N, C-alpha and C positions, 0 to 999 in steps of 0.2 A: 606185459608183466602183471609208474608211479604214475549296502545301499548308500549309494552316495547321499551325503547330507543335502538337504534342500538348499538351493542356491537362491540368493535374493533376486527378486524380479527386476526388470529393467526400470531405470529411473524414468519418471514421467517428465517429458520436456516441457518447459515453460512456453506459453504462447506469447508472452510479453504483455498481455492485457491485464488491467487492474482487476483485483479480486472483486467478485460481485458482493454488494452489500457494504462496501467500504466507501464512505463519502469522500469526494474530492476535496483537497485542502486549498485549492485555488492556485497552488504553486506546482512546479514540475516535480513529479514524484522522483525520489532518489532511487537510482538503480544500482544494483550490486555490480561491482567491477567484474568483468569477465575473467574467468580463471585462465592463468597462463597456459599455453599449450604444453602438453607433456613432452619432456625431452627423452623419456624412456622408450626405447624401441619395443614394439610388440615382440613377445617371445616367439621364437621359431624353433620347433623341435630339431629341424635340420641344422640350425645354427648351434644349438646346444650340443647335439651329438657330434657335430663337425669339429668341436674342440676336443673330442676324445680321440685317442688313437684307434686305428682299425682293430688292433689286438684287444684293446679294452672293450670295444663293442662286441667283438666276437666272443670274448670270454663270458659275457652276459647270457649267451645262448646255450651254455653248457650246464647240465645237471651232472655234477661229478659224484661218483659213488663213494660211500664212506661206511665203514664198519661202525655200528652204533656202540660197540664195546671199546672203540678207540677213535672217537671222532677227532681228537686233537691231531691225529696223523694227517688229517685233511688240511692242516694249516697252510701248506704250500699252495694248494689249489684255491683256498679262500684268498690268500695274498695275491694270487694271480687274477682275482676278480671274477671267479665263476659266478654265474647267475643263481645257481642252486646246488644244494647237496641232497643226494638221495641216500637215505639210511637203509642199510641192510642188517639183518640179524633176526634173532627170535626172542630175545629178552634184554631189554635196555637196562643199563646200569642206573642206580639211583642218582648218580652224579651227572647224568646226561644234561639236565637243564643248565647246570653251572658250566659244563664243558662247552656247550653250544654258545652260551653267553660270552665265554672267553674267546671262542672262534670269531664271533661277530665283530669283536674289537679289531681284528686284523683285516677286515674288508676295506679295500681301497675306497677313498672318498666317503667313508661312512655309509656305504651302500651294501648292507649285509645280504647274503644269499637267502633265497627261499630255502626252507628245509622241509623235505617231504619224505614220506614212507608209504608203505602199503598197509592200511588198516581197513581191510574189506570186511572181515569177519571170518568165522570158522578157523581153518588152518592158515589163512592168509592174514596174519597179524604179526607185526614186528615188535610191538611193545605192549602186549596185553598186560604185562605185570605192572605197567605204569598207568594205563588208561582204562583197564577193565576188559573183560571178555565180551566179544560180540559173537552172536550165533552166525552160522552161514547165512548169506542173504536169502537163499531158498527157504531156510527155516524161519527167518524173520517173516517172510511173506505168508508162510503157512500158519504161523502161531501168533502173530502180532498185527495190530492195525497200523496203517501209515502214521497216525498220530503218535503211537507208541514208538515206532521206529525213529521218528523225528526227535522225540524226547531223548531216546537212547543215544542217537548220533550227536545231539547237542551236548550231552554229558561227556561223551568221549572226546568231542571236539575241544571242549574246555580243558580237559586233562591233557590233550595233545598240545594245546597252546601253552599251557603252564609248563610243559616239558621243553618248550622251545621249538615245537613243530608248527609250521605255518601253512602246510598244504598236505592233503591226503590224496593219494592216487586211488580214489574211489569216489563214487560207486561204479560197479560194473553195470552197464545198461544193456548188455547183450541178452538176447532171447535164447534160452536153452532149458531143456528138461533132460539133458543127457547125463550119463555118469561122468566121472572124472573129478578134478582135472588130471589128465594124463597125456601121453603122446598122441592119442587120437582125438580126445575131446579137451579143448582148452578151458572150458568154463566149469561144467558140472554145477555144483551148488553155489558157485560164485555168482551165478545169475539168479535174480529174484524170481523169474518166471519165463516160460516160453510164450506167455500171452502178453502182447504189447501193452495193453491197458494196465495190467498188474505190474509189469516191470517198470512202467512209467510212474505209476503212483508211488511205489516203494522207493524207486531210485530218486525221485524228486524229494521225497520225505527225508531220505538219508542225506542227500546233498544239502538241503536247506537246514537240517539240524546241524551239520558241520559248520555251515556259514554262521549260524547263530552262536556256535561255540567259538567263533573266531578263526576258523580254519578254511582255507580255500579248497573246495571239492574239485576233483578232476574226473569228469565222466569218461568212460572208456568202454569198449575199444572201437571207436568209429571206423566203419559204418555199421558195426555189429559183427562180432566174431562167433556168435553162438552157433551159426549154421555152417561154419567153415569145415572143409573136408578133412582138416588135420590141425594139430597144434603148431602154430608158427614158431614156438620156442625151439622146435626140433627140425623144422624144414619148411619148404614152401607149402602154401595152402591157398585155396580160393573160396570166396563166399559166393552165394548166388548172384546172378546178374542184377543190375540196378532196378529194373522193374519189379523184381521179386522183393528186393530189399525195401523198396518204397511201400510195399503193402504190409510190411511188418517191422523188420529190424531197424529201419530208420526212424520209426515213430517215436521211440523214447528220446532219441537225440534231437529230433525236431521240437519235442516238448521242452527239453532242457534249454534249447536256444530261445524258445518263446518266453521261458521263465527267467531268462537273463543269467543263466549259470556261467561262470567266468572262464572255465578252462575245459578243453577237450583233449584226450589222448587218442591219437590215430593208430589203428592196428596195422598189422603187417601182412594180412591176407590180400591177395590180388582180387580185383573186381572185374569179372569177364565183361568185355565190351567197353571198359572204361580205362583201366590202368595198363592194358596190353601186357599182362603177366608180371608187372612190376608190383612189389609190395605197396599198399596204399600209402604208407608213411613216407614213401619216396616219390609219390606221384602228384604232379601238379594238377592233374585232372581230378584226383580225389580230394586234395586239400584246398587248393585255390578255386578250382572249378565247382566242385560239389559242395564242400563244407562252407567255404567263404561266400561264393557268389550265389549259388542256387539256394542254399539254406540260410544265408544271411548271418553267419556267425562272425563276430568281430572281436572275440576275446583271444585268450592265450591258447596256442596249439602246441602240444607236446608230442614227441614221437614215443612209441613203445621202445623197448630196449633195442638198440642197434647191435647188440651182441648175439642176437638170436640166429638160429639155423636158417630162417627165411632170408635174412639179410646176407648171411655168408653164401648161401646157395644162389642168391641173385648176383653174386660176384663182387660184392662191395666189402672193403675193410671198414672198420668203424669210422675213421676220419673221412673216407670217401662217402660213406652213407650220410654222415653229418652234413657235408656240403650239399649233397643231393636233396636231403630233406629240407634244409633251409631254402634252397632254390625252389622247391615245390610249394613252399608256403608255411612250413612249420616254424615255430618261434624258439623252441628249446629242444635239445636232444638229450635222451637218456641212454645209459649204457652201463655195462659192468665189465671189469677188466682186472687181470692179475696185478697190473701196475697202473692204478687209476691216475696218478700224477703224470706219468709219461703219456698215457692215452689222452688225457686232457690237453697237454701241451701239443700233441699231434693234431687234435681236432682244431684247436685255436690256430695253429700254423696253417692248416689246410684251408680254413675259412678265410684267413688273411690273404693267402695266395690266390684263392678263388676271386676275392674282391679285386686284388691288384691286377689279375689277368683279365678281368671283365666277365668271367664266367658267372660270378655272383654279383648282380647289380648292387651298388652301394645303397640304393634306395630300399631294396629288399632287406638288406642287413639292418638299416636304421628302422624300418617298419617293425622288424622282429624285436629289436631292442626296445622300442616304444611299448610294444605289447608286454614285454617283461617288466618294464618300469611301472606300467599301470597296474599290473598284477601285484607289485610290491607296494602300491600306494605312493609311488614316487615318480609321477609322470614328468617327462622332460620339461614341460611347461605347465605349471600349476602347483 
């Protein structure tokens, strides 16, 4: 399609010797009584999440779609404990901040959903009327410096946060100089550049500006959709094989990981020789093998929309694809549907059934939930 604060250093243990330069008094020095051992058990994320029902944990992995013109209609999904809301629309109402604040009060356990949308620039903006216009990324790279882009993204991020938005499904790190976006070309001017160094510099600037504005950036569409043979919104597509990706398309994502960016969206093109024709967002080789293990990403992984032609043509319903994606290493799933509440319930039910049957290891479920909680600033322990 959507810095930690310094920690105190370790205490310096006493050696038990008298301080130098302090004369002896001739008597035994008084010693401080030893502190009683703590009776509080060390926090264990497994123990914390073990107190949650499987359904509650599964719900945290769902980004439910909502119309920004009527976000209060998403109340049943928020009450079900979804981990996020993905807002669609083209012009947000002035009352959106108040409505989102009202929705947050219905979140179970006082754990509100992440709220995200697509503010990429150009024609891919959902609430330009509230946050201001952004040029197409390609235009930004052609007419602005990275520092100017960072300043612009910071301003937009602050306005998004003021509106109740906590995450932006941007920037696009794909490499492209193609036309589009259309059925053949997924990116067009959504891409900053076909040159890895340029796409990296501007993508990082945009992402860091959003962070400074209080919004979580999501870099996309891993491992790079710009050279895909078609647009996965409409049907299956493949990107070049991994050795080719490593020489270009992967570089902006590697830089994002090195700079500690917190979230990655995985695209739905297949990778020849790696995913065996499966969309990357459903592939353990792509997510766990490549993104997590080989590139060392430890943050939040989102799927691209599971409602696309690529997913349907691969033979998966939205709930089936959700299970497959979480098994593959994704942490949250995105989708669109005519009946979002019913589809959300079906996804949660499918995830619960997969855990109970053993298809989805409970440890993988809990690992995903922990990534979600950390993204929210609410780790299971801490």
